[in-house]
VOPAGU-2260 file (C-alpha; in pm, 1 decimal, decimal comma):
REM VOPAGU-2260
SITE   aa  ch    i         X         Y         Z
SITE  MET   A    0    -778,4   -1272,6    2627,5
SITE  THR   A    1    -912,9    -952,9    2473,0
SITE  ILE   A    2    -853,2    -790,5    2131,0
SITE  GLY   A    3    -931,4    -422,0    2103,8
SITE  PHE   A    4   -1019,7    -325,1    1748,3
SITE  LEU   A    5    -940,3      19,0    1612,3
SITE  THR   A    6   -1070,9     -92,1    1272,4
SITE  PRO   A    7   -1404,7    -255,4    1181,8
SITE  TYR   A    8   -1433,1    -633,0    1135,4
SITE  LYS   A    9   -1803,7    -716,6    1149,3
SITE  HIS   A   10   -1827,0    -693,2     767,9
SITE  LEU   A   11   -1609,3   -1006,9     751,7
SITE  PRO   A   12   -1848,4   -1287,5     851,7
SITE  ASP   A   13   -1596,9   -1572,0     857,3
SITE  PHE   A   14   -1334,6   -1370,3    1050,3
SITE  ALA   A   15   -1590,6   -1233,6    1291,4
SITE  GLU   A   16   -1717,8   -1583,8    1370,2
SITE  TYR   A   17   -1363,7   -1706,1    1421,1
SITE  VAL   A   18   -1223,9   -1431,2    1635,7
SITE  GLU   A   19   -1529,0   -1401,5    1858,6
SITE  LYS   A   20   -1509,0   -1768,1    1941,1
SITE  GLU   A   21   -1139,8   -1730,9    2034,4
SITE  TYR   A   22   -1130,3   -1393,5    2211,1
SITE  ARG   A   23   -1333,7   -1130,1    2384,7
SITE  CYS   A   24   -1355,2    -850,1    2128,1
SITE  VAL   A   25   -1412,1    -482,6    2201,7
SITE  ASN   A   26   -1426,7    -165,1    1995,6
SITE  LEU   A   27   -1152,0      59,5    2136,3
SITE  LEU   A   28   -1301,3     368,6    1975,3
SITE  THR   A   29   -1630,5     340,9    2164,4
SITE  ASP   A   30   -1512,7     138,6    2464,5
SITE  PRO   A   31   -1147,2     235,4    2550,9
SITE  GLN   A   32   -1008,1      -5,3    2805,0
SITE  HIS   A   33    -709,7    -230,2    2874,0
SITE  VAL   A   34    -675,4    -504,2    2615,4
SITE  ASP   A   35    -423,5    -783,3    2549,4
SITE  PHE   A   36    -391,5    -695,1    2184,4
SITE  ILE   A   37    -466,0    -390,8    1967,9
SITE  PHE   A   38    -586,1    -468,3    1617,3
SITE  SER   A   39    -522,4    -193,6    1361,3
SITE  ALA   A   40    -539,9    -213,3     980,0
SITE  PRO   A   41    -378,0      78,1     786,5
SITE  ASN   A   42    -676,5     115,4     548,9
SITE  TYR   A   43    -910,4     294,7     787,4
SITE  ASP   A   44    -940,6     613,9     987,1
SITE  ASN   A   45    -821,2     608,8    1354,6
SITE  CYS   A   46    -564,7     335,3    1270,3
SITE  VAL   A   47    -250,4     530,0    1367,5
SITE  ILE   A   48     -87,7     407,4    1687,7
SITE  GLY   A   49     185,0     595,9    1865,9
SITE  ASP   A   50     340,9     615,0    2213,6
SITE  THR   A   51      48,9     828,9    2348,9
SITE  GLU   A   52    -196,6     549,1    2283,2
SITE  VAL   A   53       7,4     253,2    2416,9
SITE  LEU   A   54     135,4     435,7    2724,1
SITE  LYS   A   55    -220,9     438,4    2861,7
SITE  PHE   A   56    -171,9      59,6    2899,6
SITE  THR   A   57      68,2    -201,5    2770,8
SITE  PRO   A   58     -79,9    -456,1    2526,4
SITE  THR   A   59     111,1    -770,0    2454,6
SITE  ALA   A   60     130,5    -674,1    2088,0
SITE  ILE   A   61     -23,2    -474,5    1809,8
SITE  LEU   A   62    -182,9    -680,9    1530,0
SITE  SER   A   63    -173,3    -534,4    1179,6
SITE  PRO   A   64    -312,1    -741,3     891,6
SITE  SER   A   65     -68,8    -568,1     647,0
SITE  THR   A   66     271,0    -581,5     489,4
SITE  GLY   A   67     352,7    -222,9     581,6
SITE  THR   A   68     338,4     -83,0     935,0
SITE  ASN   A   69     409,3     285,0     891,8
SITE  HIS   A   70      77,7     359,8    1061,5
SITE  ILE   A   71     241,0     231,6    1379,2
SITE  THR   A   72     489,3     477,4    1516,1
SITE  THR   A   73     560,3     334,3    1860,2
SITE  ASN   A   74     859,8     110,5    1939,9
SITE  LEU   A   75     728,9      26,5    2279,6
SITE  VAL   A   76     511,9    -269,2    2177,6
SITE  PRO   A   77     592,2    -553,9    1934,5
SITE  VAL   A   78     394,2    -575,2    1609,2
SITE  VAL   A   79     251,0    -891,2    1447,7
SITE  ASP   A   80     201,3    -837,0    1074,2
SITE  ILE   A   81     191,4   -1056,9     758,5
SITE  LYS   A   82     490,3    -919,4     579,9
SITE  ASN   A   83     660,0   -1208,5     387,5
SITE  ASP   A   84     391,6   -1451,5     510,7
SITE  THR   A   85     286,8   -1733,3     273,6
SITE  VAL   A   86     -78,1   -1623,3     299,0
SITE  LEU   A   87      10,5   -1331,8      67,9
SITE  GLU   A   88      41,7   -1573,3    -223,4
SITE  TYR   A   89    -334,5   -1616,0    -209,5
SITE  ILE   A   90    -417,9   -1240,6    -189,5
SITE  PRO   A   91    -400,0   -1068,7    -536,7
SITE  SER   A   92    -615,4    -776,3    -422,5
SITE  THR   A   93    -343,4    -509,9    -431,7
SITE  ALA   A   94    -205,6    -634,2    -777,6
SITE  GLU   A   95    -555,4    -611,2    -911,4
SITE  HIS   A   96    -594,7    -262,4    -781,6
SITE  ASN   A   97    -257,7    -178,2    -937,8
SITE  LEU   A   98    -398,2    -279,2   -1271,7
SITE  TYR   A   99    -713,5     -80,8   -1212,4
SITE  LEU   A  100    -510,0     226,6   -1147,8
SITE  ILE   A  101    -309,4     171,8   -1467,7
SITE  LEU   A  102    -628,9     137,5   -1672,9
SITE  SER   A  103    -786,6     439,3   -1509,5
SITE  LEU   A  104    -478,0     651,9   -1575,8
SITE  VAL   A  105    -439,0     586,7   -1944,8
SITE  ARG   A  106    -805,5     606,0   -2002,2
SITE  THR   A  107    -832,1     951,4   -1844,1
SITE  ALA   A  108    -527,5    1076,6   -2026,8
SITE  SER   A  109    -542,0    1280,2   -2353,3
SITE  PRO   A  110    -493,5    1118,0   -2591,4
SITE  ILE   A  111    -611,5     777,5   -2468,0
SITE  GLN   A  112    -358,2     507,5   -2531,8
SITE  GLN   A  113    -375,5     130,5   -2577,9
SITE  LEU   A  114    -182,6     -90,1   -2336,2
SITE  GLY   A  115     -71,2    -297,2   -2624,2
SITE  ASP   A  116     125,7      -6,5   -2753,1
SITE  LEU   A  117     301,4      60,1   -2421,4
SITE  THR   A  118     581,8     -97,2   -2209,1
SITE  LEU   A  119     516,1    -147,9   -1839,9
SITE  GLY   A  120     815,2    -108,5   -1608,5
SITE  ILE   A  121     779,9    -269,3   -1266,1
SITE  LEU   A  122    1016,9    -128,2   -1008,3
SITE  GLY   A  123    1024,4    -386,5    -724,2
SITE  TYR   A  124    1005,7    -749,6    -827,0
SITE  GLY   A  125     885,1    -910,6    -505,3
SITE  ARG   A  126     553,5   -1077,5    -454,5
SITE  LEU   A  127     338,4    -788,6    -586,9
SITE  GLY   A  128     568,6    -715,7    -877,2
SITE  LYS   A  129     555,7   -1079,1    -989,9
SITE  MET   A  130     178,5   -1091,0    -942,8
SITE  LEU   A  131     144,4    -776,9   -1152,4
SITE  HIS   A  132     364,6    -909,4   -1421,5
SITE  SER   A  133     164,6   -1233,3   -1455,9
SITE  LYS   A  134    -156,6   -1030,4   -1491,5
SITE  CYS   A  135      -9,7    -782,1   -1739,7
SITE  ALA   A  136     216,9    -992,2   -1959,6
SITE  ASN   A  137     -46,8   -1033,2   -2229,2
SITE  LEU   A  138    -181,2    -679,1   -2207,1
SITE  PHE   A  139     124,6    -470,1   -2281,5
SITE  LYS   A  140     369,1    -458,7   -2572,4
SITE  SER   A  141     630,3    -570,2   -2323,3
SITE  VAL   A  142     700,0    -576,4   -1947,1
SITE  GLU   A  143    1036,9    -468,9   -1796,3
SITE  TYR   A  144    1110,9    -522,7   -1428,9
SITE  LYS   A  145    1392,3    -462,2   -1172,7
SITE  ASP   A  146    1458,0    -415,7    -806,7
SITE  ILE   A  147    1611,2     -87,3    -689,7
SITE  ASN   A  148    1971,6    -187,4    -698,3
SITE  GLU   A  149    1965,4    -401,7   -1013,1
SITE  GLN   A  150    2097,1    -281,6   -1352,4
SITE  SER   A  151    1854,6    -295,2   -1637,8
SITE  PRO   A  152    1924,9     -53,6   -1922,1
SITE  ASN   A  153    1608,5    -141,4   -2115,4
SITE  PHE   A  154    1406,5     -39,5   -1807,5
SITE  TYR   A  155    1494,7     322,3   -1849,7
SITE  THR   A  156    1482,3     332,3   -2228,1
SITE  ASP   A  157    1157,0     139,9   -2284,4
SITE  THR   A  158     921,3     211,1   -1990,5
SITE  ASP   A  159     600,9     403,4   -2065,8
SITE  ILE   A  160     420,2     324,0   -1738,9
SITE  LEU   A  161     618,1     299,0   -1426,4
SITE  SER   A  162     464,2      79,8   -1147,5
SITE  LEU   A  163     609,9     128,5    -798,2
SITE  ASN   A  164     608,9    -193,6    -598,9
SITE  ILE   A  165     902,4    -151,4    -365,9
SITE  ASP   A  166     911,6    -188,9      15,5
SITE  LEU   A  167     934,8     127,1     223,0
SITE  THR   A  168    1270,8     145,8     403,9
SITE  ASP   A  169    1463,6     425,8     571,3
SITE  ASN   A  170    1686,0     442,2     258,5
SITE  ASN   A  171    1417,8     491,6      -1,9
SITE  ILE   A  172    1210,8     777,2     151,2
SITE  ASP   A  173    1169,3    1030,5    -131,9
SITE  PHE   A  174    1343,1     783,7    -367,8
SITE  ILE   A  175    1123,3     884,3    -668,6
SITE  ASP   A  176    1242,2    1237,1    -732,8
SITE  SER   A  177    1337,2    1444,9   -1030,5
SITE  LYS   A  178    1684,7    1296,0   -1041,5
SITE  PHE   A  179    1546,1     945,2   -1058,3
SITE  LEU   A  180    1286,8    1036,4   -1320,7
SITE  SER   A  181    1548,4    1195,4   -1544,8
SITE  LYS   A  182    1693,7     851,2   -1605,7
SITE  PHE   A  183    1395,4     761,8   -1825,0
SITE  ASN   A  184    1411,5     829,5   -2197,4
SITE  LYS   A  185    1032,0     868,7   -2232,4
SITE  ASP   A  186     770,0    1081,0   -2055,2
SITE  LEU   A  187     594,6     847,8   -1806,8
SITE  PHE   A  188     274,8     754,2   -1637,9
SITE  ILE   A  189     340,5     646,6   -1279,8
SITE  VAL   A  190     133,5     415,4   -1058,5
SITE  ASN   A  191     206,5     373,2    -687,8
SITE  THR   A  192      73,0      95,3    -464,6
SITE  SER   A  193     378,9      91,5    -246,6
SITE  ARG   A  194     385,7     372,1      11,5
SITE  GLY   A  195     344,4     742,3     -14,0
SITE  GLU   A  196     676,5     804,1     161,9
SITE  ILE   A  197     883,2     679,6    -134,8
SITE  ILE   A  198     763,8     971,5    -352,8
SITE  ASN   A  199     911,7    1323,9    -329,8
SITE  GLU   A  200     563,2    1477,0    -386,8
SITE  GLU   A  201     690,1    1829,5    -439,9
SITE  GLU   A  202     933,4    1721,7    -717,9
SITE  LEU   A  203     664,3    1493,4    -863,8
SITE  ILE   A  204     442,5    1793,9    -907,6
SITE  ILE   A  205     717,9    1981,4   -1080,6
SITE  GLU   A  206     763,4    1685,6   -1322,1
SITE  ILE   A  207     393,2    1674,2   -1388,5
SITE  LYS   A  208     389,4    2048,0   -1473,5
SITE  ASN   A  209     695,9    1986,6   -1704,6
SITE  ASN   A  210     513,8    1694,6   -1872,7
SITE  LYS   A  211     782,6    1449,2   -1779,3
SITE  VAL   A  212     513,8    1270,7   -1580,8
SITE  LEU   A  213     196,6    1241,4   -1794,4
SITE  GLY   A  214     -14,5    1124,6   -1500,9
SITE  TYR   A  215       7,4     981,1   -1157,0
SITE  ALA   A  216    -225,2     727,5    -997,0
SITE  THR   A  217    -169,2     624,1    -636,1
SITE  ASP   A  218    -333,9     428,7    -357,4
SITE  VAL   A  219    -101,6     579,9     -97,7
SITE  ILE   A  220      10,5     932,2     -10,3
SITE  LYS   A  221     215,1    1097,5     256,5
SITE  GLU   A  222      18,5    1176,1     572,7
SITE  GLU   A  223    -270,3     970,5     444,1
SITE  ASN   A  224    -410,7     939,6     790,8
SITE  SER   A  225    -415,3    1320,8     839,1
SITE  ASN   A  226    -652,8    1577,3     726,1
SITE  THR   A  227    -359,5    1794,4     617,3
SITE  ASN   A  228    -430,9    1942,8     271,7
SITE  THR   A  229     -97,1    1848,9     112,9
SITE  ALA   A  230      34,2    1994,7    -217,6
SITE  LEU   A  231     -39,0    1666,3    -395,4
SITE  LYS   A  232    -398,0    1655,7    -272,8
SITE  GLU   A  233    -445,9    2017,8    -389,2
SITE  TYR   A  234    -285,0    1971,1    -721,1
SITE  SER   A  235    -488,6    1656,2    -794,5
SITE  LYS   A  236    -798,5    1869,9    -833,8
SITE  THR   A  237    -672,2    2020,7   -1157,9
SITE  SER   A  238    -440,2    1765,0   -1313,1
SITE  ASN   A  239    -415,2    1401,9   -1426,6
SITE  ILE   A  240    -374,2    1265,7   -1071,3
SITE  ILE   A  241    -584,2     983,7    -934,3
SITE  ILE   A  242    -577,2     917,3    -557,8
SITE  THR   A  243    -761,8     622,6    -399,2
SITE  PRO   A  244    -780,1     596,2     -19,0
SITE  HIS   A  245    -541,1     300,1      45,2
SITE  ILE   A  246    -792,1      36,1     -61,3
SITE  GLY   A  247    -556,2    -197,1    -259,0
SITE  GLY   A  248    -576,4    -480,0      -7,2
SITE  THR   A  249    -931,6    -437,4     102,2
SITE  ALA   A  250   -1122,2    -675,0    -120,0
SITE  ILE   A  251   -1341,8    -882,0     110,9
SITE  GLY   A  252   -1166,7   -1211,9      41,0
SITE  ALA   A  253    -829,6   -1047,0      96,9
SITE  GLN   A  254    -933,7    -909,0     430,2
SITE  GLU   A  255   -1089,7   -1240,7     543,9
SITE  LEU   A  256    -751,0   -1411,8     487,0
SITE  ALA   A  257    -523,6   -1140,6     611,9
SITE  TYR   A  258    -720,4   -1068,4     932,3
SITE  LYS   A  259    -740,7   -1436,9    1028,4
SITE  ARG   A  260    -378,9   -1505,8     953,8
SITE  THR   A  261    -268,3   -1215,3    1170,5
SITE  VAL   A  262    -458,2   -1347,4    1466,9
SITE  ILE   A  263    -328,9   -1696,6    1412,9
SITE  LYS   A  264      31,2   -1569,8    1390,1
SITE  SER   A  265     -31,1   -1388,7    1735,3
SITE  GLN   A  266    -162,6   -1718,2    1875,0
SITE  GLU   A  267     148,5   -1899,4    1746,0
SITE  LYS   A  268     375,5   -1644,8    1916,2
SITE  TYR   A  269     189,7   -1554,9    2236,1
SITE  GLY   A  270     -80,1   -1831,3    2282,4
SITE  LYS   A  271    -446,3   -1757,7    2325,9
């Protein structure tokens, strides 16, 4: 069977050795052809897959070593991903990047603040939220946490840095908007390692201009796989906004585990 890669994998020696023993591997960007599986990670250019691509042939499945699949827009082909997979318990890469963004944000703000004087509020207390909590418990004055529909009055009164760790669903697109931010008693720093679509970017910019949001650091943006010069990208040139190119999960060890587990899951479902 053949796997066609839209994203590189040769930089992962253990995975490369494994997958090349199990499959015939081709680079779909340089050698487009019919393959059994398409492999696409959302952290690279040319990763978006829609109906136009898959209508050229019908692969058995699309393999995505990720928890989010908003880079795959087709409904014509099943997707194998690692959302809710136990392998994620051994991948702290995104939680570590979350902490990096927090540190970068408060250290580029004026005035610089100490984490020990601040309260971290974690919105979304799943795997990543819990990992972040364990890493940050001794760094901050306190840590508050809640899921979207939970009640937690202290969350809105005490939070100084809001960390967004919720899943992307149809119901929470543009969830972080001016109305939501008005619930917080304090002016906020915001860090996002969730998905760009949960942010109403136009209203976020308004709140930055109004100093309700003191700074925004994100690993994800809307239309991140497009060259479109969005308002957020433009505004980041002159304000306290940090944008990294969706690299939270790309630590080498994380990719080795995620890529291999995705292929193994496809074997469990479809055979070799």
